[in-house]
C-alpha positions in Angstrom: -19.8 -9.6 9.2 -21.3 -9.3 5.7 -18.7 -9.7 2.9 -19.7 -8.2 -0.5 -18.6 -9.1 -4.0 -19.1 -6.6 -6.8 -19.0 -7.2 -10.5 -15.8 -5.9 -12.1 -16.4 -2.9 -14.3 -12.9 -2.2 -15.6 -12.5 -2.6 -19.3 -11.3 -6.1 -20.3 -11.5 -7.4 -16.8 -13.1 -10.9 -16.8 -11.9 -12.1 -13.4 -13.8 -12.2 -10.2 -12.3 -11.9 -6.8 -14.3 -14.5 -5.0 -15.5 -17.9 -6.5 -18.2 -20.1 -5.0 -15.5 -22.3 -3.3 -14.3 -19.1 -1.6 -17.9 -18.3 -0.4 -18.0 -21.8 1.2 -14.7 -21.1 3.1 -16.1 -17.7 4.4 -19.3 -19.3 5.4 -17.4 -21.9 7.5 -15.7 -19.0 9.2 -19.2 -17.7 10.3 -19.2 -14.8 7.7 -22.1 -14.0 5.5 -21.6 -13.2 1.8 -23.6 -11.2 -0.7 -22.7 -11.3 -4.4 -23.8 -8.9 -7.2 -25.9 -10.5 -9.9 -23.7 -11.7 -12.8 -20.4 -11.1 -10.9 -18.9 -14.4 -11.8 -20.5 -15.0 -15.3 -17.4 -13.9 -17.3 -15.3 -16.4 -15.4 -17.7 -19.2 -15.7 -19.3 -19.0 -12.2 -23.1 -18.7 -12.3 -25.3 -16.9 -9.8 -26.8 -20.3 -8.9 -23.4 -21.6 -8.0 -22.9 -18.8 -5.6 -26.4 -19.4 -4.1 -25.5 -23.1 -3.7 -22.4 -22.1 -1.8 -24.5 -20.1 0.6 -24.3 -16.6 -0.7 -27.1 -14.1 -1.2 -27.3 -12.7 -4.7 -28.4 -9.1 -5.0 -28.0 -5.8 -6.8 -25.0 -3.4 -6.6 -26.8 -0.6 -4.6 -27.8 -3.1 -1.9 -24.3 -4.5 -1.6 -22.7 -1.0 -1.3 -25.3 -0.2 1.4 -25.3 -3.4 3.4 -21.8 -5.0 3.2 -19.3 -4.4 6.0 -16.4 -5.5 3.8 -16.0 -5.6 0.0 -13.5 -7.7 -2.0 -12.6 -7.1 -5.6 -9.9 -7.3 -8.2 -10.2 -3.5 -8.5 -11.6 -1.1 -5.9 -15.3 -0.5 -5.7 -16.6 2.8 -7.3 -18.2 3.8 -4.1 -16.7 3.8 -0.6 -18.3 4.5 2.7 -16.4 5.7 5.8 -17.4 2.5 7.7 -16.5 0.1 4.8 -13.5 -2.2 4.6 -12.2 -2.7 1.0 -9.7 -5.4 -0.1 -8.5 -5.0 -3.6 -5.6 -4.2 -5.9 -5.0 -0.4 -5.5 -1.6 -0.3 -7.1 -0.6 2.6 -4.7 3.1 2.5 -5.3 2.6 3.4 -9.0 -0.3 5.8 -8.4 -0.2 7.0 -4.8 -2.2 10.1 -5.6 -5.2 8.0 -6.8 -5.6 6.3 -3.4 -9.2 7.2 -2.2 -8.1 7.7 1.4 -10.4 10.7 1.8 -13.4 8.4 1.7 -12.6 7.4 5.2 -12.8 3.7 4.4 -10.3 1.2 5.6 -8.3 0.1 2.5 -6.2 -3.0 2.2 -4.1 -3.3 -1.0 -3.3 -6.8 -2.0 -0.3 -5.7 -4.0 1.3 -4.6 -0.7 1.2 -8.0 1.0 4.8 -8.7 2.2 6.6 -11.4 0.3 7.2 -13.8 3.2 6.8 -17.6 3.5 3.6 -17.2 5.6 2.1 -14.9 3.1 2.7 -17.0 0.0 -0.9 -18.3 0.0 -2.1 -14.7 0.0 0.2 -13.4 -2.8 -2.1 -12.4 -5.7 0.8 -10.9 -7.6 2.6 -14.3 -7.7 -0.5 -16.4 -8.6 -1.5 -14.1 -11.4 2.0 -13.6 -12.7 2.4 -17.4 -12.9 -0.5 -17.6 -15.4 0.9 -14.6 -17.3 4.2 -16.4 -17.8 2.5 -19.5 -19.1 0.2 -17.6 -21.5 3.0 -15.3 -22.7 4.9 -18.2 -24.1 1.8 -19.6 -25.8 1.2 -16.2 -27.4 4.8 -16.1 -28.6 4.6 -19.6 -30.0 1.5 -18.7 -32.2 3.2 -15.5 -33.4 6.5 -17.2 -34.2 7.0 -18.3 -37.8 8.4 -21.6 -36.7 7.6 -24.4 -34.2 9.2 -24.6 -30.8 10.2 -28.3 -30.5 12.6 -30.3 -32.6 10.7 -32.4 -35.1 12.1 -35.2 -37.3 10.1 -35.9 -40.4 10.6 -37.8 -43.7 11.4 -34.5 -45.3 14.1 -33.7 -42.8 14.7 -32.5 -39.2 13.5 -29.2 -37.9 15.8 -27.8 -35.2 14.2 -26.5 -31.9 13.5 -22.8 -31.5 15.7 -20.8 -29.2 13.9 -18.9 -26.5 15.3 -16.3 -24.1 13.5 -15.2 -21.0 14.5 -12.0 -19.4 13.7 -11.9 -15.7 13.3 -15.0 -13.5 10.6 -14.0 -11.1 7.4 -15.9 -10.9 6.3 -15.1 -14.4 9.8 -15.7 -15.8 10.2 -19.1 -14.2 6.8 -20.2 -15.5 7.7 -18.9 -19.0 10.9 -21.0 -18.8 9.0 -24.1 -17.7 6.4 -23.7 -20.4 8.9 -23.1 -23.2 10.8 -26.1 -22.1 7.6 -28.3 -22.0 7.0 -27.1 -25.6 10.4 -28.3 -26.6 12.4 -25.1 -27.0 16.0 -24.6 -26.1 15.7 -22.1 -23.4 18.1 -19.5 -21.9 17.3 -17.0 -19.2 18.9 -13.9 -17.6 18.2 -12.2 -14.4 20.1 -9.4 -12.6 19.9 -11.6 -9.4 22.6 -14.3 -9.6 20.8 -16.0 -6.8 18.2 -17.3 -9.2 20.7 -19.2 -11.3 19.9 -22.5 -9.5 16.2 -22.1 -10.1 16.7 -21.4 -13.8 19.0 -24.4 -14.3 16.6 -26.7 -12.3 14.0 -26.0 -15.0 16.4 -27.2 -17.7 17.4 -23.7 -19.0 20.8 -22.1 -19.4 21.6 -19.2 -17.1 23.1 -16.3 -19.2 26.0 -14.9 -17.2 27.1 -11.4 -18.2 30.5 -9.9 -17.1 28.9 -7.1 -15.1 28.7 -6.5 -11.4 25.1 -6.3 -10.2 26.1 -5.8 -6.6 23.2 -6.1 -4.2 20.4 -6.6 -6.8 17.7 -8.1 -4.6 15.4 -6.5 -2.0 14.7 -8.2 1.3 11.3 -9.1 -0.1 12.9 -11.1 -3.0 12.2 -8.6 -5.7 14.8 -7.2 -8.1 16.0 -3.8 -7.2 16.0 -0.9 -9.6 19.6 -0.4 -10.9 21.3 2.7 -12.2 21.2 3.8 -15.9 24.9 3.0 -16.2 24.2 -0.6 -15.2 21.3 -0.9 -17.6 23.3 0.5 -20.5 26.1 -2.0 -20.0 23.6 -4.8 -19.6 21.9 -3.9 -22.9 25.2 -3.8 -24.7 26.1 -7.4 -23.5 22.6 -8.8 -24.0 22.6 -7.6 -27.6 24.8 -10.5 -28.7 22.6 -13.0 -26.9 19.3 -11.7 -28.5 20.7 -11.8 -32.0 20.7 -15.6 -31.8 17.1 -16.0 -30.4 13.9 -16.9 -32.1 11.7 -15.7 -29.2 12.4 -13.3 -26.3 10.0 -13.1 -23.4 10.6 -10.1 -21.1 9.2 -10.1 -17.5 11.3 -7.7 -15.6 9.4 -5.4 -13.2 10.3 -3.3 -10.2 7.4 -2.7 -7.8 6.0 0.8 -8.1 8.3 1.8 -10.9 8.2 2.0 -14.7 9.6 -1.2 -16.2 13.3 -1.0 -17.0 14.3 -1.0 -20.7 16.2 -4.2 -21.4 15.7 -4.4 -25.1 16.5 -1.3 -27.2 15.5 -0.7 -30.8 19.1 -1.4 -31.8 19.0 -4.7 -30.0 15.7 -5.7 -31.5 17.0 -4.9 -35.0 19.8 -7.4 -34.6 17.3 -10.2 -34.2 16.5 -12.1 -37.4 13.3 -11.5 -39.4 10.4 -13.7 -38.2 11.5 -13.6 -34.5 9.2 -12.5 -31.7 9.4 -10.4 -28.6 6.7 -10.9 -26.0 6.8 -8.1 -23.5 5.0 -9.1 -20.3 5.9 -5.8 -18.7 3.9 -3.9 -21.2 1.4 -2.6 -18.6 4.2 -0.8 -16.8 5.7 0.7 -20.0 7.5 -2.4 -21.3 11.0 -3.9 -21.2 11.4 -3.3 -24.9 11.8 0.2 -26.2 9.6 -0.7 -29.2 6.7 -2.1 -27.2 3.3 -0.5 -27.7 1.1 -1.7 -24.8 -1.9 -3.6 -26.0 -0.7 -3.9 -29.6 1.2 -6.3 -31.8 3.2 -5.0 -34.7 6.3 -5.7 -36.8 9.5 -3.7 -36.8 12.3 -4.6 -39.2 10.8 -8.1 -39.5 10.6 -8.7 -35.8 7.2 -9.0 -34.2 6.7 -7.2 -30.9 3.7 -8.2 -28.7 2.6 -6.0 -25.7 -0.2 -8.0 -24.1 -2.2 -6.4 -21.2 -3.9 -8.2 -18.2 -3.0 -11.7 -19.4 -4.4 -13.3 -16.3 -7.8 -12.0 -17.3 -7.6 -14.1 -20.5 -7.4 -17.2 -18.2 -10.2 -15.8 -16.1 -11.6 -19.1 -14.7 -8.3 -20.3 -13.2 -7.1 -16.8 -12.5 -10.2 -16.2 -10.5 -9.9 -19.5 -8.6 -6.3 -18.6 -7.6 -7.2 -15.0 -6.7 -10.1 -16.1 -4.6 -7.9 -18.5 -2.7 -5.4 -15.7 -2.1 -8.1 -13.2 -0.9 -10.0 -15.6 1.3 -6.8 -16.7 3.0 -5.9 -13.0 3.5 -9.3 -12.2 4.9 -9.6 -15.2 7.2 -6.2 -14.3 8.7 -8.0 -11.4 10.3 -11.1 -13.3 11.4 -11.4 -14.9 14.8 -12.9 -18.4 15.5 -16.1 -16.5 16.4 -16.3 -14.8 13.0 -15.2 -11.4 14.3 -13.0 -9.2 12.1 -9.8 -8.2 14.0 -7.0 -6.0 12.6 -4.0 -7.1 14.5 -1.4 -4.5 13.6 1.4 -6.6 15.2 0.9 -9.0 12.3 3.3 -7.8 9.5 0.8 -9.1 6.9 -1.9 -6.8 8.2 0.3 -3.8 8.9 2.2 -4.3 5.6 -1.0 -4.3 3.5 -3.0 -1.7 5.3 -3.1 1.3 2.9 -5.5 3.8 4.4 -7.9 4.3 7.3 -9.6 7.1 9.1 -9.3 9.4 6.1 -5.6 9.2 5.5 -2.9 7.0 3.9 -1.1 5.1 6.6 1.3 2.9 4.6 4.8 4.1 5.0 6.1 3.6 1.5 3.0 5.2 0.0 3.2 8.2 2.4 6.8 8.6 1.4 5.9 8.8 -2.3 3.2 11.4 -1.5 5.8 13.5 0.4 4.0 13.0 3.7 5.5 12.3 7.1 6.1 8.6 7.6 4.0 7.2 10.5 4.0 3.8 12.1 0.8 1.8 11.6 -1.1 1.5 14.8 
């Protein structure tokens, strides 16, 4: 099998889906690799590094013509009926944009089940981890004060107060980073099950007198709640936000618009000079005032809506993504180097998006209003 790697063409995307170390792993599994010229340059990986790892370096038309399988951050612009594509298709958010009619076999990395065995393949977690880290650093540079307590000859500066909303992968990393920088950190999540994780990082778990019921999916994600719940939640969180210097929001529900956790009224209760960093900006934002891709001031409060944060840390983001994607791919390769789609494997069946000219993933078919079929 010949595995192809294309240069990413999406605006602002600096990551690459396969680094030279990943090429070496595929070569050991008896796969051949062809890489487009300059594919890894933005992330610090030269063409020569790919050659040294055993890859052929060529031009885009050759790869699209010759490769049996193509890996990428985003899908390739051209798909053949006999091509296998592994990328982030985001099909739950945009099911109508799935290019199933191409006839290609499509695997969407954002559909990989959240199970123990699939952890090493979970690109959403690896990239969210970096986003949580960088989000706090961005907030710290936008804040008008320092995060740690500092004692000087001129007096003692108290530590900043940071609130993290959402304790998934990004939220937990944001908590850990803010704590390392010396802030006093609090965190809230609708899932009470994460209280122990929050407290283990040295943060205070904010408990609200509100019944969240069954707030977690079997896959470990937060469930979407009703508007009545969110309204009560916002009312209670308003008092907490009023005391904070920085708020980092990370709440996302797969395939849905981000829930509004911080209303305009809540933001206006925060003191002048405070900062809100909305890590859910790409999905509309957790703050009502968020403008995706922009930073601006409202009533003295700075609201930051960063996009594709992992791309800003492209070297390490690519390294992690590459490890995820090679682990995922090698899970379907035999010892003889033969690609095998074993549909009894929940990782394979759970991430298979389309084949034979039609969408086969049950959730995506449901969103398209199609009859739900069982993957075969």
